[in-house]
ZAMARGU-4260 file (C-alpha; in steps of 0.2 Angstrom, whole numbers, plus 5000, padded with zeros to 4 digits):
<rodrens>
0) 5073/4960/4936 | 5083/4975/4935 | 5087/4982/4952 | 5084/5000/4947 | 5067/4995/4939
5) 5063/4985/4955 | 5067/5000/4966 | 5057/5012/4956 | 5042/5000/4956 | 5043/4997/4975
10) 5044/5016/4978 | 5029/5019/4967 | 5019/5005/4975 | 5023/5013/4992 | 5018/5030/4987
15) 5002/5025/4979 | 4998/5015/4995 | 5001/5029/5006 | 4991/5041/4995 | 4976/5029/4995
20) 4976/5028/5014 | 4977/5047/5015 | 4963/5050/5003 | 4952/5037/5012 | 4956/5046/5029
25) 4953/5063/5023 | 4937/5058/5014 | 4931/5049/5030 | 4935/5065/5040 | 4926/5076/5028
30) 4911/5065/5027 | 4909/5063/5046 | 4911/5082/5049 | 4898/5086/5036 | 4910/5096/5024
35) 4907/5082/5011 | 4891/5074/5007 | 4893/5056/5001 | 4879/5045/4995 | 4873/5031/5007
40) 4878/5018/4995 | 4893/5019/4983 | 4895/5002/4975 | 4879/4993/4974 | 4873/4989/4991
45) 4889/4992/4999 | 4889/5007/5011 | 4901/5022/5009 | 4911/5017/5025 | 4914/5000/5017
50) 4920/5007/5001 | 4932/5019/5010 | 4938/5005/5021 | 4942/4995/5006 | 4952/5009/4998
55) 4962/5010/5014 | 4965/4992/5015 | 4971/4991/4997 | 4982/5006/5001 | 4990/4996/5016
60) 4993/4981/5005 | 5002/4992/4992 | 5012/5001/5004 | 5017/4984/5013 | 5022/4977/4996
65) 5032/4993/4992 | 5041/4993/5008 | 5045/4974/5008 | 5063/4970/5009 | 5069/4953/5004
70) 5081/4944/5015 | 5094/4933/5008 | 5091/4915/5010 | 5103/4904/5020 | 5111/4897/5003
75) 5114/4915/4998 | 5122/4919/5015 | 5134/4904/5013 | 5139/4908/4996 | 5143/4926/5001
80) 5152/4919/5016 | 5162/4907/5005 | 5167/4921/4993 | 5174/4932/5007 | 5185/4919/5014
</rodrens>
């Protein structure tokens, strides 16, 4: 895969993940403080708190995938070492 495309995709995943975490946190704070009135259930029988937690967890996973750096394998390290000698 193209390095520039991979970098752009990772950056977007990270930003989307952080945005989802922030939206879930702000929504939770507004709901607890009474500034925003959310229904007791949002998705079927699931409570609003569970839905917000699900959004935050998805955000964490996306941010983790976006910030993941692949380390070179031992074989790649040996090839690089052989090429520099």
